[in-house]
N, C-alpha and C positions, 0 to 999 in steps of 0.2 A: 746456518741453524734453519733446516725446512720447517715450513708450518705443515701440522697436517691436515688434509683435504677434510673437509666439512661435507659432508650429506646431508643437503639441508631436509630431506622426506625423513629420517631416523629424528627419532626421539629422545631428545638429550637437553642438557640444561641454555645451550645456547639456541635451539631451534623453536623451546619453548619462550624463552626469552622474545626473540626474533616474531614470534605468531601472536604473541600476547601483543608486541607494541606496532604489530601491521592493523592487528585488527582494533586499537584502540586511536590510531593516525588515519585510516578509512573511513571507520565509523563519525570518530570525533568530526571530521570538516562535513559529513552529510547533513550530522546534528547542528553542528553549527551553524549553514544553511535552514535547519528549518525553525532556530531558534531566534533567527535573525527576526522571523516573519511571525515573530512570538503564537507560535504553535504548541500543543500541548505536551509534545514529544520534542527536546532539546539539545543540546550535546553528551549530557551525562548518561538521559536514557539511553541514546541510542548508543553509546560505548559500553555502558553494562550490560546491553542485550548481544550486542557482535563479541564483547571479548568473552562472556560467558558461553555462549554458544560458542567460539574457540575451545575452551576451557572444555565442552562438553565432548567435543570430537576428538581433543587430545587423552582425554581419559578413555576414550572408548575405544580406539588407536594404544594406547596404552594396556588396555587390558585383551588386545586381542592377541598383542605378542607376546604376552606370558600368561594367558589362560586358553585353552582349548575351546575350541566350540565357539568364541564369541563372535557373534555377528558386528563387522568394524563401525556399522551405520546405523545400527538401531537405535544407541543414542540419540543421536542426530536428528532423527526420524520424530523423534518424540517433540526435538525442538519445532520444528517446522510443524506442527501441529498445534502445539502450545502456545505459539507466540501469538495465535490466533486470538485469545482471549484478552491479552497485553493490545494488542490491535484494535480489537471492538471499544477498550475503553476510550480512542482519542478520537472515534465519528460521534460526532453530537449534532443533534437536530437542535438548532439556533431557532431567536427566538420569531424569524423572518421565514420559518417554513422550510430552510436552507440546510442540507446535509455538508456539515464541516468537518475534516478532517482522515477524508478515504485517500488522502495524496500522503499525507503523515504515517497515518496504520500501514497501506502499503509500503513507505520507506521503509519502517520497521521491521515488517517481514522480508527487507530484500537488505537489511543489513544484521538481522540472524542469519541470515544464508550466505552471506560474505565472510562473518565467522566462521559457518561451518566449513566453507573451503578454504580457509586459513587456518585453522584447527588440523584438517586433514592432510595439510601443504601441500594445495592446490593454487600457490599464490598468485601463479600468474591469472586465473582467472579471477580472482578476488581483485588484483590491483584495475586490471582491464574494466570491469563489471561496475566498479565503485565510482571508476572515471566516468562512467558511462551515464550513474547514476548522476553524478553532480551535474553533468550536461544538461539531464533532463528536469532536476530541481531549479537551475539555474538559468540559462539561455533558451531551453526550448519554452519554458514558461512564457518570457517574453514573446517568443515566437506566436505562441498559440492565444495571448492576449490580443496582441496585434490581428492575427487573422480573425478572432472573433469577433473584433471592431465589423469586421467588413460584411460577416455571416451573422444573420440573425439566427442561429440555433440556438440551441439549449440541451443541455440532455438531464432527464428528471427520473427521482424515484417515485412510483408507484406502488402504494399500497393497497389491494381491492381487497371486500371480505369472500367476493366469489365473483365468479366469471360474468353474469350476469350486471354485475356494478362495475368491471372493468371495460365491458362494452358500450357500457351508458356512459363511461368518461370520455372514453373515444368519440361518441358519437356527441360530443358536447364538443369536444377539442373540434371538430369537421364542422361544426355549426359555427364555429367561434372564427371560422378563415385560418385555424392556426393548422398546418401540415403535420403529419407525421410520418417519418422518416424511415425508424428505427425499432425496433420492439424488441427484446430479450427477456422471458425470462429467468427468473432467479429461483435457484434452490435457497429454500429455509425448513425449518422443522415446525414450522407453525401452520395453522388455520388458514391462516392468509394465503393472497397473492401474490406475490413481489416481481415487480418490473423493473428494467431501465428501456426510458422510452425520450430518444432524440424526437425534438419538436422546430420548424420552423414557425416563428412568429413575423409574419410582419409590422411593416410601420405602423400600421391602424390600428395595431391591438396594443392597447398598452398592458405592460409582461404582467403588474405588481394587481392592477384588476382581475386581469385573467385569473391566475394562480387562486386569488379571495375567492373568484367564484369558482372555480372548479374545481375548491375545498370544502363546497358549502353541499356538495351532491353529498348524498347517503351510502357510508358503502367504499368511500373510495379518499384515499391523502395522497398528497403529492406535494413530493421536498424537491426544490432544486439544490442542484451542487455545485457548493461555491468554491471547491476545490478544483474548475475551470479556470478561476482565477488566480490560484495559488500555488 
């Protein structure tokens, strides 16, 4: 008896089951790695985000097949923008004035995008990207930690009330013998100015005292990112 050929791009019970299980498997592995490091989002959160994103795309595909004029990517685009609210809840400022959770938030957004790819039947990209994400979160984290021990640079998040306050902070940094190698303005919806700044801190400068002193400046707040170690 010859079994009927299966079209993995069509939407039927078998492909729905396959896509749901694949979304659970890939996101579960990524979430498990985050959970091992005691991050806010673990295996269950990643699975819920990914499998729901897959469901959204399958629902959109179903609507596009049975109803005319339906954009098969419209619902998926709302997931990409909406997941930002959930990711924002993962980003914290610790009592040491360091930002924590950026990698977890980015991973959660990536998990949602993987779910969208699986939901539309783009299995190949979901598997490849999922594998690359796992390598990034595990192996590359060790490589980065090893490199950071040899290089005295650190990336910080700077909030300033105006350009003058930011320039005063830069003058203070230069006077402290710390070198600025990179400045990237960030877009926000507030009146404050946000920047990502990379600093090279020489051995003779004590990092904790440097950050304590610079945060005493009026109109400026600086947070070191802990995600470079996680």
